[in-house]
GUSE-978147 format. One record per residue (C-alpha): x, z, y; residue number from 1. Coordinates in nm, 3 decimals, m for minus. Each point is the difference from the previous one (the first is absolute). Layout:
<pts>
<pt east="X" up="Z" north="Y" nr="NUM"/>
...
</pts>
This chain:
<pts>
<pt east="m2.006" up="m8.526" north="m7.269" nr="1"/>
<pt east="0.161" up="0.340" north="m0.056" nr="2"/>
<pt east="0.087" up="0.117" north="m0.350" nr="3"/>
<pt east="m0.091" up="0.367" north="m0.025" nr="4"/>
<pt east="0.085" up="0.239" north="m0.276" nr="5"/>
<pt east="m0.287" up="0.181" north="m0.165" nr="6"/>
<pt east="m0.079" up="0.258" north="m0.266" nr="7"/>
<pt east="m0.178" up="m0.234" north="m0.237" nr="8"/>
<pt east="0.182" up="0.140" north="m0.305" nr="9"/>
<pt east="m0.054" up="0.370" north="0.077" nr="10"/>
<pt east="m0.234" up="0.213" north="m0.205" nr="11"/>
<pt east="m0.209" up="0.275" north="0.148" nr="12"/>
<pt east="0.112" up="0.349" north="m0.101" nr="13"/>
<pt east="m0.338" up="0.058" north="m0.162" nr="14"/>
<pt east="0.078" up="m0.285" north="m0.239" nr="15"/>
<pt east="0.336" up="0.140" north="m0.111" nr="16"/>
<pt east="0.096" up="0.262" north="m0.259" nr="17"/>
<pt east="0.305" up="0.201" north="0.105" nr="18"/>
<pt east="0.165" up="0.196" north="m0.286" nr="19"/>
<pt east="0.236" up="0.279" north="0.104" nr="20"/>
<pt east="0.165" up="0.049" north="m0.342" nr="21"/>
<pt east="0.128" up="m0.267" north="m0.240" nr="22"/>
<pt east="0.093" up="0.097" north="m0.355" nr="23"/>
<pt east="0.196" up="m0.228" north="m0.236" nr="24"/>
<pt east="0.086" up="0.040" north="m0.367" nr="25"/>
<pt east="0.111" up="m0.249" north="m0.265" nr="26"/>
<pt east="m0.126" up="m0.049" north="m0.353" nr="27"/>
<pt east="0.199" up="m0.253" north="m0.201" nr="28"/>
<pt east="0.038" up="m0.298" north="0.236" nr="29"/>
<pt east="m0.301" up="0.074" north="0.220" nr="30"/>
<pt east="m0.038" up="0.216" north="0.308" nr="31"/>
<pt east="m0.288" up="0.243" north="0.045" nr="32"/>
<pt east="m0.098" up="0.055" north="0.363" nr="33"/>
<pt east="m0.209" up="0.285" north="0.143" nr="34"/>
<pt east="m0.138" up="m0.006" north="0.354" nr="35"/>
<pt east="m0.123" up="0.327" north="0.149" nr="36"/>
<pt east="m0.251" up="m0.080" north="0.271" nr="37"/>
<pt east="m0.147" up="0.256" north="0.239" nr="38"/>
<pt east="m0.348" up="m0.063" north="0.129" nr="39"/>
<pt east="m0.236" up="0.210" north="0.214" nr="40"/>
<pt east="m0.306" up="0.150" north="m0.167" nr="41"/>
<pt east="m0.232" up="0.257" north="0.157" nr="42"/>
<pt east="0.245" up="0.108" north="0.266" nr="43"/>
<pt east="0.284" up="0.040" north="m0.252" nr="44"/>
<pt east="0.268" up="m0.226" north="m0.145" nr="45"/>
<pt east="m0.037" up="m0.073" north="m0.368" nr="46"/>
<pt east="0.234" up="m0.185" north="m0.234" nr="47"/>
<pt east="m0.055" up="m0.298" north="m0.221" nr="48"/>
<pt east="0.271" up="m0.142" north="m0.226" nr="49"/>
<pt east="m0.003" up="m0.362" north="m0.113" nr="50"/>
<pt east="0.250" up="m0.140" north="m0.249" nr="51"/>
<pt east="0.106" up="m0.321" north="m0.167" nr="52"/>
<pt east="0.259" up="m0.153" north="m0.234" nr="53"/>
<pt east="0.211" up="m0.313" north="0.034" nr="54"/>
<pt east="0.342" up="m0.161" north="0.010" nr="55"/>
<pt east="0.066" up="0.077" north="0.368" nr="56"/>
<pt east="m0.129" up="0.250" north="0.256" nr="57"/>
<pt east="m0.123" up="m0.278" north="0.231" nr="58"/>
<pt east="m0.196" up="m0.162" north="m0.282" nr="59"/>
<pt east="m0.173" up="0.331" north="m0.079" nr="60"/>
<pt east="m0.082" up="0.075" north="0.365" nr="61"/>
<pt east="m0.143" up="m0.352" north="0.047" nr="62"/>
<pt east="m0.222" up="0.046" north="m0.305" nr="63"/>
<pt east="m0.118" up="0.342" north="0.120" nr="64"/>
<pt east="m0.071" up="m0.145" north="0.345" nr="65"/>
<pt east="m0.201" up="m0.287" north="m0.152" nr="66"/>
<pt east="m0.216" up="0.247" north="m0.193" nr="67"/>
<pt east="m0.074" up="0.223" north="0.299" nr="68"/>
<pt east="m0.242" up="m0.054" north="0.283" nr="69"/>
<pt east="0.284" up="0.038" north="0.251" nr="70"/>
<pt east="0.357" up="m0.133" north="0.026" nr="71"/>
<pt east="0.285" up="0.233" north="m0.107" nr="72"/>
<pt east="0.256" up="0.059" north="0.279" nr="73"/>
<pt east="0.326" up="0.159" north="m0.122" nr="74"/>
<pt east="0.158" up="0.035" north="0.345" nr="75"/>
<pt east="m0.156" up="0.347" north="0.028" nr="76"/>
<pt east="0.158" up="0.130" north="m0.323" nr="77"/>
<pt east="0.194" up="0.314" north="0.094" nr="78"/>
<pt east="0.118" up="0.121" north="m0.344" nr="79"/>
<pt east="0.122" up="m0.202" north="m0.301" nr="80"/>
<pt east="0.035" up="0.181" north="m0.334" nr="81"/>
<pt east="0.132" up="m0.112" north="m0.338" nr="82"/>
<pt east="0.003" up="0.183" north="m0.331" nr="83"/>
<pt east="0.321" up="0.138" north="m0.150" nr="84"/>
<pt east="0.012" up="m0.265" north="m0.272" nr="85"/>
<pt east="0.010" up="m0.283" north="0.254" nr="86"/>
<pt east="0.251" up="0.187" north="0.219" nr="87"/>
<pt east="0.236" up="0.035" north="m0.299" nr="88"/>
<pt east="m0.040" up="m0.372" north="m0.084" nr="89"/>
<pt east="0.075" up="m0.091" north="0.360" nr="90"/>
<pt east="m0.198" up="m0.082" north="0.315" nr="91"/>
<pt east="0.234" up="m0.266" north="0.145" nr="92"/>
<pt east="m0.245" up="m0.288" north="m0.050" nr="93"/>
<pt east="m0.294" up="0.206" north="0.125" nr="94"/>
<pt east="0.172" up="0.122" north="0.318" nr="95"/>
<pt east="0.151" up="m0.344" north="0.070" nr="96"/>
<pt east="m0.349" up="m0.150" north="m0.028" nr="97"/>
<pt east="m0.137" up="0.245" north="0.257" nr="98"/>
<pt east="0.278" up="m0.084" north="0.246" nr="99"/>
<pt east="m0.027" up="m0.374" north="m0.061" nr="100"/>
<pt east="m0.377" up="m0.030" north="0.037" nr="101"/>
<pt east="m0.036" up="0.255" north="0.284" nr="102"/>
<pt east="m0.350" up="0.081" north="m0.127" nr="103"/>
<pt east="0.099" up="0.368" north="m0.010" nr="104"/>
<pt east="0.178" up="0.172" north="0.287" nr="105"/>
<pt east="0.368" up="0.070" north="m0.067" nr="106"/>
<pt east="m0.065" up="0.344" north="0.156" nr="107"/>
<pt east="m0.237" up="0.100" north="m0.281" nr="108"/>
<pt east="0.116" up="0.308" north="m0.193" nr="109"/>
<pt east="0.117" up="m0.034" north="m0.360" nr="110"/>
<pt east="m0.048" up="0.256" north="m0.281" nr="111"/>
<pt east="0.018" up="0.030" north="m0.380" nr="112"/>
<pt east="m0.286" up="0.151" north="m0.202" nr="113"/>
<pt east="0.117" up="0.191" north="m0.307" nr="114"/>
<pt east="m0.307" up="m0.086" north="m0.210" nr="115"/>
<pt east="m0.241" up="m0.280" north="m0.085" nr="116"/>
<pt east="m0.138" up="m0.160" north="0.317" nr="117"/>
<pt east="m0.353" up="m0.040" north="m0.140" nr="118"/>
<pt east="m0.015" up="0.378" north="m0.051" nr="119"/>
<pt east="0.147" up="0.067" north="0.344" nr="120"/>
<pt east="m0.237" up="m0.227" north="0.191" nr="121"/>
<pt east="m0.291" up="0.107" north="m0.219" nr="122"/>
<pt east="0.045" up="0.355" north="0.127" nr="123"/>
<pt east="m0.009" up="m0.130" north="0.359" nr="124"/>
<pt east="m0.355" up="m0.119" north="m0.049" nr="125"/>
<pt east="m0.129" up="0.270" north="m0.237" nr="126"/>
<pt east="0.104" up="0.287" north="0.230" nr="127"/>
<pt east="m0.311" up="0.085" north="0.208" nr="128"/>
<pt east="0.197" up="0.092" north="0.311" nr="129"/>
<pt east="0.263" up="m0.273" north="m0.026" nr="130"/>
<pt east="0.026" up="m0.208" north="0.314" nr="131"/>
<pt east="0.132" up="m0.354" north="0.026" nr="132"/>
<pt east="0.293" up="0.116" north="0.211" nr="133"/>
<pt east="0.109" up="0.296" north="m0.214" nr="134"/>
<pt east="0.319" up="m0.165" north="m0.131" nr="135"/>
<pt east="0.085" up="m0.128" north="0.347" nr="136"/>
<pt east="m0.053" up="0.347" north="0.149" nr="137"/>
<pt east="0.237" up="0.138" north="m0.265" nr="138"/>
<pt east="0.283" up="m0.187" north="0.178" nr="139"/>
<pt east="m0.117" up="0.046" north="0.359" nr="140"/>
<pt east="0.221" up="0.234" north="0.203" nr="141"/>
<pt east="m0.305" up="0.111" north="0.198" nr="142"/>
<pt east="m0.193" up="0.077" north="m0.320" nr="143"/>
<pt east="0.131" up="0.086" north="m0.347" nr="144"/>
<pt east="0.366" up="m0.106" north="0.008" nr="145"/>
<pt east="0.262" up="0.257" north="m0.099" nr="146"/>
<pt east="0.375" up="m0.020" north="0.079" nr="147"/>
<pt east="0.084" up="m0.029" north="m0.371" nr="148"/>
<pt east="m0.200" up="m0.323" north="m0.041" nr="149"/>
<pt east="0.200" up="m0.322" north="0.046" nr="150"/>
<pt east="m0.138" up="m0.261" north="0.239" nr="151"/>
<pt east="0.130" up="m0.332" north="m0.131" nr="152"/>
<pt east="m0.142" up="m0.331" north="0.117" nr="153"/>
<pt east="m0.021" up="m0.345" north="m0.158" nr="154"/>
<pt east="0.277" up="m0.143" north="0.219" nr="155"/>
<pt east="0.235" up="0.284" north="m0.098" nr="156"/>
<pt east="m0.054" up="m0.070" north="m0.371" nr="157"/>
<pt east="0.060" up="m0.370" north="0.065" nr="158"/>
<pt east="0.320" up="0.073" north="0.194" nr="159"/>
<pt east="0.132" up="0.222" north="m0.280" nr="160"/>
<pt east="m0.047" up="m0.278" north="m0.256" nr="161"/>
<pt east="0.266" up="m0.210" north="0.173" nr="162"/>
<pt east="0.221" up="0.280" north="0.135" nr="163"/>
<pt east="0.335" up="0.098" north="m0.153" nr="164"/>
<pt east="0.002" up="0.343" north="0.163" nr="165"/>
<pt east="m0.356" up="0.126" north="0.050" nr="166"/>
<pt east="m0.264" up="0.088" north="m0.259" nr="167"/>
<pt east="m0.328" up="0.185" north="0.064" nr="168"/>
<pt east="m0.213" up="0.287" north="m0.124" nr="169"/>
<pt east="m0.378" up="m0.044" north="m0.009" nr="170"/>
<pt east="m0.272" up="0.263" north="m0.058" nr="171"/>
<pt east="m0.096" up="0.079" north="m0.360" nr="172"/>
<pt east="m0.366" up="0.101" north="m0.029" nr="173"/>
<pt east="m0.263" up="0.083" north="m0.259" nr="174"/>
<pt east="m0.346" up="0.155" north="m0.015" nr="175"/>
<pt east="0.007" up="0.373" north="0.067" nr="176"/>
<pt east="m0.166" up="0.272" north="m0.202" nr="177"/>
<pt east="m0.166" up="0.173" north="0.294" nr="178"/>
<pt east="0.072" up="m0.263" north="0.267" nr="179"/>
<pt east="m0.074" up="m0.371" north="m0.012" nr="180"/>
<pt east="0.366" up="m0.102" north="0.046" nr="181"/>
<pt east="0.314" up="0.183" north="m0.112" nr="182"/>
<pt east="0.349" up="m0.083" north="0.128" nr="183"/>
<pt east="0.261" up="0.044" north="m0.274" nr="184"/>
<pt east="0.312" up="m0.132" north="0.175" nr="185"/>
<pt east="0.144" up="m0.344" north="0.067" nr="186"/>
<pt east="0.089" up="m0.304" north="m0.207" nr="187"/>
<pt east="0.350" up="m0.142" north="0.049" nr="188"/>
<pt east="m0.022" up="m0.378" north="0.056" nr="189"/>
<pt east="0.316" up="m0.209" north="m0.042" nr="190"/>
<pt east="m0.015" up="m0.379" north="0.039" nr="191"/>
<pt east="m0.377" up="0.023" north="m0.042" nr="192"/>
<pt east="0.016" up="0.198" north="m0.327" nr="193"/>
<pt east="m0.083" up="0.368" north="m0.049" nr="194"/>
<pt east="0.312" up="0.173" north="m0.136" nr="195"/>
<pt east="m0.125" up="0.359" north="m0.011" nr="196"/>
<pt east="m0.161" up="0.264" north="0.217" nr="197"/>
<pt east="0.091" up="0.301" north="0.213" nr="198"/>
<pt east="m0.190" up="0.321" north="0.076" nr="199"/>
<pt east="m0.200" up="0.070" north="0.314" nr="200"/>
<pt east="0.268" up="0.245" north="0.119" nr="201"/>
<pt east="0.264" up="m0.273" north="m0.015" nr="202"/>
<pt east="m0.236" up="m0.241" north="0.175" nr="203"/>
<pt east="0.003" up="0.245" north="0.292" nr="204"/>
<pt east="0.378" up="m0.050" north="0.022" nr="205"/>
<pt east="m0.052" up="m0.377" north="m0.020" nr="206"/>
<pt east="m0.245" up="0.015" north="0.292" nr="207"/>
<pt east="0.231" up="0.222" north="0.206" nr="208"/>
<pt east="0.289" up="m0.241" north="m0.064" nr="209"/>
<pt east="m0.214" up="m0.293" north="0.121" nr="210"/>
<pt east="m0.113" up="0.173" north="0.316" nr="211"/>
<pt east="m0.350" up="0.104" north="m0.109" nr="212"/>
<pt east="m0.084" up="0.341" north="0.149" nr="213"/>
<pt east="m0.009" up="0.291" north="m0.244" nr="214"/>
<pt east="m0.189" up="0.216" north="0.252" nr="215"/>
<pt east="m0.240" up="0.242" north="m0.169" nr="216"/>
<pt east="0.151" up="m0.012" north="m0.351" nr="217"/>
<pt east="0.015" up="0.343" north="m0.161" nr="218"/>
<pt east="0.292" up="0.096" north="m0.225" nr="219"/>
<pt east="m0.039" up="0.295" north="m0.234" nr="220"/>
<pt east="0.318" up="0.197" north="m0.075" nr="221"/>
<pt east="0.062" up="0.300" north="m0.224" nr="222"/>
<pt east="m0.009" up="0.243" north="0.293" nr="223"/>
<pt east="m0.205" up="m0.185" north="0.262" nr="224"/>
<pt east="m0.206" up="m0.303" north="0.091" nr="225"/>
<pt east="0.084" up="m0.207" north="0.307" nr="226"/>
<pt east="m0.161" up="m0.289" north="0.186" nr="227"/>
<pt east="0.206" up="m0.289" north="0.134" nr="228"/>
<pt east="m0.030" up="m0.053" north="0.376" nr="229"/>
<pt east="0.244" up="m0.288" north="0.034" nr="230"/>
<pt east="0.318" up="m0.158" north="m0.130" nr="231"/>
<pt east="0.304" up="m0.190" north="0.123" nr="232"/>
<pt east="0.224" up="m0.209" north="m0.223" nr="233"/>
<pt east="0.334" up="m0.174" north="0.048" nr="234"/>
<pt east="0.183" up="m0.228" north="m0.242" nr="235"/>
<pt east="0.347" up="m0.150" north="m0.034" nr="236"/>
<pt east="0.143" up="m0.228" north="m0.265" nr="237"/>
<pt east="0.357" up="m0.109" north="m0.066" nr="238"/>
<pt east="0.221" up="m0.133" north="m0.278" nr="239"/>
<pt east="0.284" up="0.214" north="m0.132" nr="240"/>
<pt east="0.225" up="m0.174" north="m0.256" nr="241"/>
<pt east="m0.272" up="m0.265" north="m0.041" nr="242"/>
<pt east="m0.255" up="0.269" north="m0.093" nr="243"/>
<pt east="m0.300" up="0.080" north="0.224" nr="244"/>
<pt east="m0.023" up="0.343" north="0.163" nr="245"/>
<pt east="m0.324" up="0.093" north="0.175" nr="246"/>
<pt east="m0.047" up="0.300" north="0.231" nr="247"/>
<pt east="m0.350" up="0.137" north="0.060" nr="248"/>
<pt east="m0.083" up="0.258" north="0.268" nr="249"/>
<pt east="m0.347" up="0.154" north="0.008" nr="250"/>
<pt east="m0.119" up="0.253" north="0.255" nr="251"/>
<pt east="m0.338" up="0.150" north="m0.083" nr="252"/>
<pt east="m0.216" up="0.207" north="0.231" nr="253"/>
<pt east="m0.238" up="0.234" north="m0.181" nr="254"/>
<pt east="m0.235" up="0.289" north="0.057" nr="255"/>
<pt east="m0.044" up="0.285" north="m0.247" nr="256"/>
<pt east="m0.351" up="0.042" north="m0.140" nr="257"/>
<pt east="0.037" up="0.262" north="m0.274" nr="258"/>
<pt east="0.273" up="0.223" north="m0.139" nr="259"/>
<pt east="0.051" up="0.199" north="m0.321" nr="260"/>
<pt east="0.219" up="0.313" north="m0.020" nr="261"/>
<pt east="0.109" up="m0.019" north="0.366" nr="262"/>
<pt east="0.274" up="m0.267" north="m0.016" nr="263"/>
<pt east="0.222" up="m0.051" north="0.304" nr="264"/>
<pt east="0.010" up="m0.323" north="0.203" nr="265"/>
<pt east="0.341" up="m0.085" north="m0.144" nr="266"/>
<pt east="m0.128" up="0.042" north="m0.356" nr="267"/>
<pt east="m0.292" up="m0.232" north="0.072" nr="268"/>
<pt east="0.232" up="m0.257" north="0.160" nr="269"/>
<pt east="0.241" up="0.004" north="m0.293" nr="270"/>
<pt east="m0.279" up="m0.031" north="m0.255" nr="271"/>
<pt east="m0.159" up="m0.297" north="0.181" nr="272"/>
<pt east="0.338" up="m0.169" north="0.050" nr="273"/>
<pt east="0.078" up="0.034" north="m0.371" nr="274"/>
<pt east="m0.345" up="m0.129" north="m0.100" nr="275"/>
<pt east="0.027" up="m0.313" north="0.218" nr="276"/>
<pt east="0.359" up="m0.069" north="m0.107" nr="277"/>
<pt east="m0.095" up="0.018" north="m0.368" nr="278"/>
<pt east="m0.297" up="m0.232" north="0.058" nr="279"/>
<pt east="0.213" up="m0.258" north="0.181" nr="280"/>
<pt east="0.267" up="0.018" north="m0.270" nr="281"/>
<pt east="m0.264" up="m0.049" north="m0.269" nr="282"/>
<pt east="m0.153" up="m0.292" north="0.195" nr="283"/>
<pt east="0.336" up="m0.173" north="0.030" nr="284"/>
<pt east="0.066" up="0.047" north="m0.373" nr="285"/>
<pt east="m0.335" up="m0.162" north="m0.086" nr="286"/>
<pt east="0.073" up="m0.286" north="0.237" nr="287"/>
<pt east="0.343" up="m0.059" north="m0.154" nr="288"/>
<pt east="m0.138" up="0.013" north="m0.353" nr="289"/>
<pt east="m0.259" up="m0.270" north="0.076" nr="290"/>
<pt east="0.240" up="m0.187" north="0.235" nr="291"/>
<pt east="m0.277" up="0.002" north="0.259" nr="292"/>
<pt east="0.092" up="0.069" north="0.362" nr="293"/>
<pt east="m0.336" up="0.109" north="0.143" nr="294"/>
<pt east="0.171" up="0.177" north="0.292" nr="295"/>
<pt east="0.178" up="m0.318" north="0.103" nr="296"/>
<pt east="0.343" up="0.167" north="m0.007" nr="297"/>
<pt east="0.158" up="m0.343" north="m0.044" nr="298"/>
<pt east="m0.114" up="m0.091" north="0.351" nr="299"/>
<pt east="0.270" up="0.233" north="0.136" nr="300"/>
<pt east="0.272" up="m0.189" north="m0.186" nr="301"/>
<pt east="m0.090" up="m0.358" north="0.090" nr="302"/>
<pt east="0.292" up="m0.016" north="0.245" nr="303"/>
<pt east="0.235" up="0.156" north="m0.252" nr="304"/>
<pt east="m0.077" up="m0.221" north="m0.300" nr="305"/>
<pt east="0.050" up="m0.379" north="0.012" nr="306"/>
<pt east="m0.321" up="m0.203" north="m0.008" nr="307"/>
<pt east="0.081" up="m0.163" north="m0.334" nr="308"/>
<pt east="0.037" up="0.346" north="m0.159" nr="309"/>
<pt east="m0.317" up="0.157" north="0.140" nr="310"/>
<pt east="m0.201" up="m0.129" north="m0.296" nr="311"/>
<pt east="0.207" up="0.238" north="m0.214" nr="312"/>
<pt east="m0.090" up="0.304" north="0.214" nr="313"/>
<pt east="m0.249" up="0.150" north="m0.247" nr="314"/>
<pt east="0.201" up="m0.063" north="m0.316" nr="315"/>
<pt east="0.362" up="0.051" north="0.117" nr="316"/>
<pt east="0.016" up="0.200" north="0.323" nr="317"/>
<pt east="m0.314" up="0.215" north="m0.011" nr="318"/>
<pt east="0.080" up="0.180" north="m0.332" nr="319"/>
<pt east="0.336" up="0.104" north="0.156" nr="320"/>
<pt east="m0.163" up="0.136" north="0.316" nr="321"/>
<pt east="0.116" up="0.343" north="0.117" nr="322"/>
<pt east="m0.241" up="0.190" north="0.225" nr="323"/>
<pt east="0.084" up="0.286" north="0.236" nr="324"/>
<pt east="m0.298" up="0.216" north="0.096" nr="325"/>
<pt east="m0.017" up="0.210" north="0.316" nr="326"/>
<pt east="m0.336" up="0.176" north="0.037" nr="327"/>
<pt east="m0.076" up="0.237" north="0.286" nr="328"/>
<pt east="m0.316" up="0.212" north="0.027" nr="329"/>
<pt east="m0.130" up="0.117" north="0.337" nr="330"/>
<pt east="m0.275" up="0.265" north="m0.020" nr="331"/>
<pt east="m0.205" up="m0.054" north="0.316" nr="332"/>
<pt east="m0.272" up="0.258" north="m0.051" nr="333"/>
<pt east="m0.057" up="0.304" north="m0.218" nr="334"/>
<pt east="m0.355" up="0.073" north="0.117" nr="335"/>
<pt east="m0.094" up="0.341" north="0.137" nr="336"/>
<pt east="0.234" up="0.186" north="m0.234" nr="337"/>
<pt east="0.372" up="0.030" north="0.056" nr="338"/>
<pt east="0.222" up="m0.094" north="m0.294" nr="339"/>
<pt east="0.351" up="0.148" north="m0.021" nr="340"/>
<pt east="0.283" up="m0.242" north="0.074" nr="341"/>
<pt east="0.227" up="0.130" north="m0.275" nr="342"/>
</pts>
């Protein structure tokens, strides 16, 4: 007699509820969980939001599943959001639970909502044109994603919790005044705790540093506006007199969209170089102040610093970091009008 495997424990897709967004906040000792579930209705996708309260996320999801006519399947969750209050308390236990249980994909995106989650998810259902995938589309590169929005996943947050040299930045969102979602910058997460936030402009530098394309981003200068066509970055780290020195080279290809008062190409280049240098300097100062290495600069010194001293990277070495900036602008296209070189 042959023993054959079967699918006796599988549930038909029609008997499963598949949320795409999971929201978590904490009141006192209890978690509040929000599940945003898309479902077809009249040829369109509408949104329903179900919520619950309990000691753990799994307990709440089990209770919600028991009260619904279909089983809740979290493997299709694409975006996990928490409110600012929980992020500032710390998400170590929450993220560790996701990784341990494997109920939620480690590739799911992570974001912080800068307001009450009940208000945020309430707007998702009250908005007549809101679709169940609107928050997911906000992060999709083929849909609403913008180069100044961080794309940070659950596994990256988990890695940063136990890393001596690499913290993360995650998107900071709220309800918009004229749009459903407004991006206000990024939250700095160190060891699972939110230590501060950075602007959207600085998030663009964070993305460029981490290899995310900045193609299509428009920068507005005093005398012109340019669009980024591509970038190339090189890095080098070394210790000098036991102090870290980091060299950053950025080559940016841009096209000119608009000009004011007929500036020359060289004037536009100098203005953009100065703008980016000041932004990077400001970003590094914020990172040093919070002792949060979201760019992972410490990774370039792992061979220079003994293993037993790496845990002191943020508190001892990082505040002493000296950074050399070398930014080069290459104007690829000036449109149909010629701009003077000098």
